[in-house]
C-alpha positions in Angstrom: 104.7 87.7 97.0 101.3 86.7 98.3 99.1 85.6 101.4 97.1 82.3 101.0 93.8 81.5 101.6 91.5 78.4 101.6 89.7 79.5 99.7 89.8 80.7 96.4 88.8 84.4 95.0 87.5 84.9 91.6 87.1 87.7 89.9 84.5 88.2 87.1 84.9 91.3 85.2 82.6 92.8 82.7 84.7 95.4 81.0 83.6 98.7 79.7 84.4 99.6 76.5 87.8 100.9 77.0 89.6 98.4 78.5 91.1 95.5 77.2 90.7 91.5 79.1 89.1 87.9 78.4 88.2 85.1 80.8 87.7 81.8 81.1 83.3 81.5 80.5 82.9 78.0 82.2 85.1 79.3 85.9 84.9 83.0 85.9 88.7 83.0 86.2 90.4 86.3 84.3 93.0 84.7 82.3 94.3 88.2 81.0 94.8 91.6 82.9 92.1 94.1 82.5 93.7 97.2 81.0 91.5 100.4 80.9 92.7 102.9 78.7 93.6 106.4 80.4 92.9 109.9 79.1 94.0 113.1 80.6 91.2 115.1 82.8 93.2 118.0 83.8 95.6 120.8 83.5 97.2 123.0 86.1 97.1 126.3 86.0 100.2 127.6 84.9 103.6 127.7 87.0 101.4 125.3 89.5 102.9 121.4 89.6 103.9 118.4 91.5 100.1 117.2 91.9 100.6 114.6 94.8 97.1 114.2 97.0 93.3 113.9 95.1 90.0 113.0 96.5 86.8 113.5 96.0 82.9 114.8 96.8 80.9 111.6 96.6 77.8 113.9 96.0 78.9 116.8 93.7 81.5 115.1 92.4 83.8 117.6 92.8 88.0 116.7 92.4 90.5 118.5 94.8 93.9 118.1 94.1 97.2 119.1 96.7 100.9 119.5 95.4 104.2 118.6 96.6 106.5 121.6 95.4 108.8 120.9 97.5 111.8 122.4 95.4 114.7 123.5 97.2 114.1 126.7 96.6 111.5 128.2 98.7 110.8 131.2 97.2 110.2 129.0 94.3 107.2 127.0 95.5 103.9 127.5 94.7 101.0 124.9 97.0 98.1 124.8 96.1 94.6 122.7 97.0 92.7 123.3 93.6 89.2 121.9 92.9 87.4 120.8 89.8 84.4 120.2 88.4 83.6 116.7 87.5 84.3 118.1 83.7 87.9 119.6 84.4 87.1 123.0 85.1 89.3 124.5 87.4 86.4 125.6 90.5 88.9 127.3 92.9 92.2 127.3 94.1 93.7 127.5 98.3 97.1 128.7 98.4 99.4 126.9 101.6 102.5 128.9 99.6 106.2 127.0 100.5 105.0 123.8 102.8 104.3 121.0 100.6 101.1 119.3 101.0 100.8 115.5 100.7 96.9 113.1 101.3 94.0 114.4 100.7 90.2 113.6 102.7 86.6 114.5 102.2 84.7 114.3 105.6 81.1 116.0 106.7 81.8 118.6 104.6 85.9 119.9 105.0 88.0 118.7 102.9 91.1 117.1 105.1 94.8 117.9 104.0 97.9 116.8 105.5 100.8 119.8 104.8 103.5 117.1 105.0 105.8 121.0 104.8 103.7 122.1 108.8 103.6 118.6 110.3 99.9 119.2 110.6 96.6 117.9 109.7 94.3 120.9 108.5 91.5 121.5 107.4 89.2 123.4 104.8 85.6 123.8 103.7 85.5 121.8 100.4 83.4 124.8 98.9 86.2 126.9 99.6 87.6 129.7 97.9 90.6 131.7 97.2 90.4 133.3 101.1 88.3 130.2 102.8 90.6 130.2 106.6 92.4 127.2 106.7 91.8 125.6 110.1 94.8 123.2 112.2 93.1 120.5 113.4 96.4 118.4 114.8 100.6 118.7 115.0 102.8 115.3 114.6 105.9 115.2 116.9 109.0 113.9 116.4 108.5 110.1 118.3 110.7 108.1 120.4 112.4 106.8 118.7 113.0 108.3 115.6 113.1 105.0 113.9 111.8 101.8 113.8 114.4 98.7 115.6 116.2 97.1 113.0 114.5 94.6 110.4 115.9 91.4 110.0 116.0 89.8 106.5 116.4 86.1 106.4 118.5 85.2 102.7 117.8 82.5 100.6 121.1 80.8 101.8 120.6 80.8 105.0 122.6 84.0 106.3 120.8 86.4 107.3 120.9 90.4 106.9 119.6 93.5 109.7 119.0 96.7 108.5 119.6 99.4 110.6 117.2 103.1 110.5 118.2 105.9 110.9 115.5 108.9 110.8 116.3 112.9 112.8 113.2 112.6 114.1 111.3 114.9 111.2 107.4 114.3 111.2 106.6 112.8 107.8 103.2 113.0 107.3 101.4 111.3 103.8 98.6 109.2 103.7 95.7 108.7 105.4 92.3 107.5 105.9 89.2 107.7 107.6 86.5 105.4 109.5 83.2 105.0 109.5 83.0 106.3 113.0 85.4 109.2 111.8 88.9 108.0 113.5 91.8 108.6 111.4 94.3 106.5 110.3 97.9 108.6 109.1 101.2 107.2 107.7 104.4 108.6 108.7 107.0 108.1 106.2 110.2 109.6 108.0 110.0 107.7 111.3 108.1 104.4 109.9 104.7 104.6 111.6 101.3 104.6 111.5 99.3 107.1 113.5 95.6 107.3 114.8 93.6 110.1 115.9 90.6 109.4 117.6 86.8 111.3 116.2 89.1 113.5 113.8 86.2 115.6 112.2 85.4 116.7 116.0 88.3 116.7 118.8 89.0 119.0 120.7 93.1 119.4 121.3 93.4 116.1 119.3 95.6 113.4 120.2 97.8 111.3 117.7 98.9 107.9 118.8 101.0 105.6 117.5 99.6 102.2 117.1 102.6 100.8 115.0 106.4 101.4 114.3 106.9 97.8 112.8 110.6 97.6 111.4 108.6 96.6 107.5 106.9 100.3 107.6 111.0 101.8 107.6 112.9 101.6 104.3 116.4 102.5 102.8 114.4 102.4 98.8 114.0 104.5 96.8 111.8 106.5 96.5 112.8 107.6 100.2 109.2 107.2 101.7 108.3 104.4 103.9 105.1 103.8 104.8 102.8 105.9 102.8 99.5 105.0 101.0 96.6 103.5 103.7 93.6 101.7 103.0 91.2 99.9 105.5 89.1 96.6 104.4 85.3 96.8 103.7 84.6 94.9 107.6 87.2 98.0 108.9 89.4 95.3 110.7 92.4 95.1 108.1 95.0 98.3 107.6 96.6 98.4 104.1 100.1 100.1 103.8 102.7 100.8 101.1 106.4 101.3 101.3 107.0 103.2 98.5 110.4 102.4 99.4 110.6 99.1 99.2 107.8 98.4 96.6 105.3 96.9 98.9 101.3 96.4 99.8 101.4 95.2 104.0 99.0 94.8 106.0 98.2 95.3 110.1 94.9 93.9 111.9 93.2 96.8 113.5 92.7 95.0 116.8 96.4 94.2 116.9 99.1 92.1 115.9 101.9 92.8 113.9 102.3 94.3 110.3 103.2 91.3 107.3 103.4 91.6 103.7 100.8 90.9 101.4 102.5 91.6 98.0 106.1 92.6 96.8 107.6 94.2 93.6 105.4 97.0 93.3 107.6 99.6 92.1 107.5 103.0 94.3 103.7 102.0 95.8 102.4 105.1 96.4 98.7 105.7 97.1 96.2 103.5 97.9 92.7 102.4 97.8 90.0 100.5 98.1 87.4 100.3 95.4 85.2 97.8 94.5 86.9 94.8 96.9 90.0 95.5 95.6 93.3 97.4 96.4 94.6 100.3 93.7 98.2 101.1 94.1 100.2 103.6 92.6 102.7 102.7 91.0 104.9 105.9 90.7 108.3 104.2 89.7 106.2 102.0 87.0 103.8 104.3 85.3 101.2 102.4 86.3 97.9 101.8 88.4 97.5 98.5 89.7 94.7 96.9 91.2 94.5 93.6 93.8 92.9 91.6 95.0 93.4 91.3 99.1 95.0 88.3 98.5 97.9 90.4 96.6 97.1 88.9 93.2 97.1 92.2 90.4 94.2 92.1 88.3 94.0 95.3 86.7 96.6 97.3 85.1 96.0 101.0 84.1 98.6 103.4 82.2 102.1 103.9 80.8 104.0 106.8 80.3 103.9 107.7 75.8 105.3 110.7 75.8 105.6 114.6 76.4 102.6 116.4 74.7 103.3 119.5 72.6 102.7 121.4 75.4 104.6 119.6 77.9 102.3 118.0 79.9 102.7 113.7 80.5 100.9 111.8 77.5 99.5 108.3 80.3 100.8 108.5 83.6 104.2 109.6 84.4 105.2 109.2 88.5 101.7 108.8 89.4 101.1 109.5 93.2 97.6 109.2 94.3 93.7 107.9 93.0 90.3 109.1 94.1 87.3 106.9 92.3 84.1 108.6 91.8 81.6 107.6 89.2 82.8 105.5 87.2 86.3 106.8 86.6 89.3 106.7 88.6 91.4 109.3 89.1 95.2 110.1 88.9 97.5 112.3 90.1 100.6 113.1 87.9 103.5 114.0 90.2 105.9 114.2 87.1 108.4 114.9 90.5 112.1 114.5 89.4 113.6 111.7 91.6 117.6 112.1 91.0 119.9 114.5 90.8 122.1 113.6 87.5 120.6 115.7 84.7 119.0 114.1 81.5 117.8 110.6 82.8 114.0 111.3 83.8 111.8 112.1 81.6 110.4 114.5 84.6 112.6 116.8 84.6 111.2 118.1 80.6 107.6 118.5 82.0 106.7 122.3 82.0 102.5 121.4 82.5 101.4 119.1 85.4 98.0 117.0 84.8 95.3 114.5 86.1 94.7 111.9 84.5 91.4 108.8 84.7 90.8 105.7 83.6 86.8 103.9 83.6 86.2 101.3 86.5 86.0 98.0 84.9 82.5 96.5 86.7 83.6 94.0 88.8 81.6 91.5 90.2 83.8 88.5 93.2 82.7 85.4 94.2 83.9 82.8 97.2 84.3 79.3 96.0 85.3 76.3 98.3 
């Protein structure tokens, strides 16, 4: 489901050789999805698993990856932030031990990290090594109330459901995005919130302010994460939000207002990126990355799961979690995280080597027609 507009957004595709798609030559209207081919970019070091957050340094082209190793046995966890060259060579690694990490962002020569396990925003120098100090920027707290108000759902038959959300008040910082002024927006997946830290690159005793506790930011679905990925439109007037458990793309006016639904049925809508006029969603339960217009129409679909290689790594995409665009490529983390207790029902159970993938970005131009 998507929101309508009085004018029609037309996407004209100039396809890289690896992509597949056709257009109507007269109107420029896409008549087929663009499907760029996915390839492996790099493998994680032996023993390091569950790559989740990803970002890039636009000047050097270096790629940064953080891990979400949240295994029940804390002594087995090995969380790290990794730095790769544009060619996929591992340049540096910094340990975070038992605390799993989620979102990453690059800003002014620093790497910003959402430490999910410690409920903190932290940062590292972008040229970090194994001993570079980790700086605490802000600590996320329990919100009051712990969960948003109930969600009222009107059904097609005219009946109404009321969904009441529970929460133990555990902060769950997950996705983040900077605006051009240095303000940082952060999602809280368990408390159903979007938060804001003003001037996050320079603030001292940084203050975290909730800007929305809308019921659409919570979930009772699977994966059990509500508000997740965040992205701002080009004008920075709208904040887009994924809800992983509900499989939705949402939007929130920055100037104030309520959350509304842009698109539905995005299975496991996880990481979110605004790039090239499109919203790129890592659909982790569909093993794909999709790009949507701001009205909610899917125009690009990349990836699928093609099995397990002889070294135990996934072929294609498996539980993609986050994306970053760098140069002519979109880079994707293959989280490959088993979700369910029963044995034998998920391919993720058989992965023994974790990877980062990439695919070529189609060159896009947009026209606004009356």
